C-alpha positions in Angstrom: -17.0 -8.9 12.5 -14.8 -6.0 13.5 -13.8 -7.8 16.7 -13.2 -11.1 15.0 -11.0 -9.6 12.2 -9.1 -6.9 14.1 -8.9 -8.8 17.4 -7.6 -12.0 15.7 -5.2 -10.1 13.5 -3.4 -8.7 16.5 -3.8 -11.5 19.0 -3.6 -14.6 16.8 -2.3 -13.8 13.3 -1.4 -16.3 10.7 2.3 -15.6 9.9 4.1 -13.8 8.4 2.2 -10.9 10.0 2.9 -7.5 8.4 1.6 -4.2 9.9 1.6 -1.0 7.9 1.3 2.4 9.6 1.2 5.7 7.8 0.0 9.2 8.7 1.7 12.4 9.8 2.8 11.9 13.4 4.6 9.3 15.4 2.9 10.6 18.6 -0.5 9.5 17.2 0.7 5.9 16.7 3.2 5.4 19.5 1.1 2.9 21.5 0.0 1.1 18.3 3.7 0.8 17.2 4.7 -0.4 20.6 2.0 -3.1 20.7 2.5 -4.3 17.2 6.2 -4.7 17.7 5.2 -7.4 20.2 3.1 -9.2 17.6 4.2 -8.7 14.0 7.1 -10.0 11.9 7.4 -6.9 9.7 6.4 -3.3 10.5 6.2 -0.9 7.6 6.3 2.8 8.2 5.1 5.5 5.7 3.7 9.0 5.7 5.1 12.0 7.6 6.0 10.0 10.6 8.9 8.3 8.7 10.9 11.6 8.7 11.0 11.6 12.5 12.7 8.2 12.3 15.1 9.5 9.7 16.0 12.6 11.8 16.5 10.4 14.8 19.2 8.5 12.8 21.0 11.8 11.9 19.7 12.0 8.3 18.9 15.3 6.6 15.1 15.7 6.3 14.9 19.2 4.8 11.6 20.9 5.8 9.7 17.5 6.1 7.4 17.2 9.0 9.3 16.1 12.1 8.6 15.7 15.8 11.8 16.9 17.4 10.4 15.9 20.8 10.0 12.3 19.7 13.5 11.6 18.4 14.5 9.6 21.5 11.3 7.6 21.2 12.0 6.9 17.6 15.4 5.6 18.4 14.1 3.4 21.2 11.4 2.0 18.8 13.9 0.9 16.2 16.1 -0.6 19.0 13.1 -2.6 20.2 12.4 -3.8 16.7 16.0 -5.1 16.4 15.8 -6.8 19.8 12.5 -8.5 18.9 13.7 -9.5 15.5 11.0 -7.5 13.7 11.8 -6.2 10.2 11.4 -2.4 10.6 10.9 -1.0 7.1 11.3 2.7 6.4 11.2 4.3 2.9 14.4 4.0 0.9 13.4 6.7 -1.5 10.9 9.5 -1.5 9.0 12.0 -3.7 9.9 15.4 -2.4 8.6 18.8 -3.1 9.4 22.5 -2.5 6.1 23.2 -0.9 3.0 21.5 0.4 0.8 22.4 -2.6 -0.2 20.8 -5.9 1.8 22.9 -8.3 5.1 22.8 -6.5 8.3 21.3 -8.1 8.8 17.6 -7.3 11.7 15.1 -7.6 12.6 11.7 -6.4 15.5 11.3 -4.0 16.9 8.7 -1.6 15.7 9.0 1.9 19.0 9.8 3.6 19.7 12.9 1.6 16.7 15.2 1.5 18.1 18.7 0.8 17.4 21.9 2.7 14.2 23.6 1.4 12.6 20.3 0.3 10.0 18.2 2.1 9.1 14.5 1.8 5.6 14.0 0.5 5.2 10.4 -0.7 7.2 7.2 -0.8 9.2 6.6 -4.0 9.2 3.7 -6.6 12.0 1.7 -4.9 10.1 1.8 -1.6 6.9 0.7 -3.4 8.7 -2.4 -4.6 10.1 -3.1 -1.2 6.8 -2.7 0.6 4.7 -4.5 -2.1 6.9 -7.6 -1.8 6.6 -7.7 2.0 2.8 -7.4 1.7 2.3 -9.9 -1.0 4.4 -12.5 0.9 2.3 -12.0 4.1 -0.4 -14.2 5.5 -1.9 -11.5 7.7 -1.7 -7.7 6.9 -3.2 -4.8 8.8 -2.9 -1.3 7.4 -3.8 2.1 8.9 -2.7 5.4 7.4 -1.6 6.8 4.0 1.9 6.7 2.6 1.9 10.3 1.5 -0.3 13.3 0.7 -3.1 11.1 -0.7 -5.5 13.9 -1.5 -3.0 15.2 -4.1 -3.1 12.9 -7.2 0.6 13.5 -7.8 1.4 12.3 -4.3 -1.1 9.4 -4.0 1.0 6.8 -5.9 2.5 5.3 -2.8 -0.8 4.8 -1.1 -2.4 3.4 -4.3 0.5 0.9 -4.6 0.0 -0.3 -1.0 -3.7 -0.7 -1.6 -3.0 -2.7 -4.8 -0.5 -4.9 -3.0 -3.1 -5.7 -0.3 -5.6 -6.5 -3.1 -3.1 -9.0 -4.6 -2.2 -10.6 -1.3 -3.5 -14.1 -0.7 -3.6 -13.7 3.1 -6.0 -12.0 5.4 -6.0 -8.3 4.7 -7.4 -5.7 7.1 -7.7 -2.0 6.5 -8.3 0.2 9.5 -10.4 3.0 8.2 -9.7 6.6 7.3 -7.6 7.4 4.2 -6.5 3.8 3.8 -10.2 2.7 3.5 -11.0 5.6 1.2 -8.1 4.6 -1.1 -9.3 1.0 -1.4 -12.9 2.1 -2.0 -12.0 4.8 -4.6 -9.6 2.5 -6.5 -12.1 -0.4 -6.7 -10.0 -2.7 -4.5 -12.5 -3.0 -1.6 -14.0 -6.3 -2.7 -10.5 -7.8 -2.8 -9.7 -6.8 0.8 -10.8 -9.3 3.5 -12.1 -6.6 5.9 -12.3 -2.8 5.8 -12.9 -1.4 9.2 -15.5 1.2 9.9 -14.2 1.7 13.4 -12.0 4.8 12.8 -10.1 5.7 15.9 -11.5 2.7 17.7 -9.7 0.3 15.3 -6.4 2.0 16.3 -7.3 1.4 19.9 -7.8 -2.3 19.2 -4.4 -2.3 17.5 -3.0 -0.7 20.7 -4.3 -3.6 22.7 -6.8 -1.5 24.6 -9.9 -2.8 26.2 -12.8 -1.0 24.6 -15.6 -0.4 27.1 -18.5 -1.2 24.7 -17.0 -4.5 23.8 -16.0 -5.3 27.4 -19.6 -5.0 28.6 -20.9 -7.1 25.7 -18.5 -9.8 26.6 -19.4 -9.7 30.3 -21.6 -12.7 30.8 -22.1 -12.2 34.6 
C-alpha cells in the first residue's frame, strides 16, 4: 500500500499535482524538493524552512530560524521552479512571536517585513487561504511537515488548516508521517485522507526518488 500510494504519487500523479513541505530546515528536505520540482505542478513551502527562502531574497526575517549556508541553494531552487513552470508558494503572511515559548507576545505580519527581535512561528490567515485553494483544486496531494510550531495550540492553526484542506480535497491525498500524520489523526481527519504513511523517514526517501533496499530486493524476481 505504501509503495503503491507514495510511488504512484511521485512517478505517475493525476494532475494538478501539489506537494506540501514543512519543517524547520531546508537541508533536511533539499533532495525531496529537487526531485518534486521535476514532478509537481505546485510546491508549497511552510515551517521554519520558509525563512531561509525569504532571507535568500533579501527580506528581513528577524530572529526566525535561517540556514545562512543554504541561501544560494534556496535561490537556485526558486530559479529551477521558475524554469520548470512550477508554482512555488511561500507564505504571504506569518504569525510571529518575540520568543519560542507559549506565553510570548504574538502578532500577524506580512512575510517580507518581519522586524528585528521577532521570529516567524506559523503561517498567517492569508497564506492559509492561498494554500487551501491550491490543495482543494488538486487531483494529487502529498504532504510532509508542519506549517508552524504545531505542538503549541496558538501556533497550530496553519497546520490544522492544511490538514482540513486535504480532508476536503476530492483528489488522492497522501500524508507522509510525523507531525503531519499526527495532525490528521488528532483532528479527526484521518478517515478523509486517502493514505497516511507510517514510513517516517523512508517516505521522504521515496519522495526523493531513492531506491529503498528492502523494496528493491522484494521486487527482484531473479
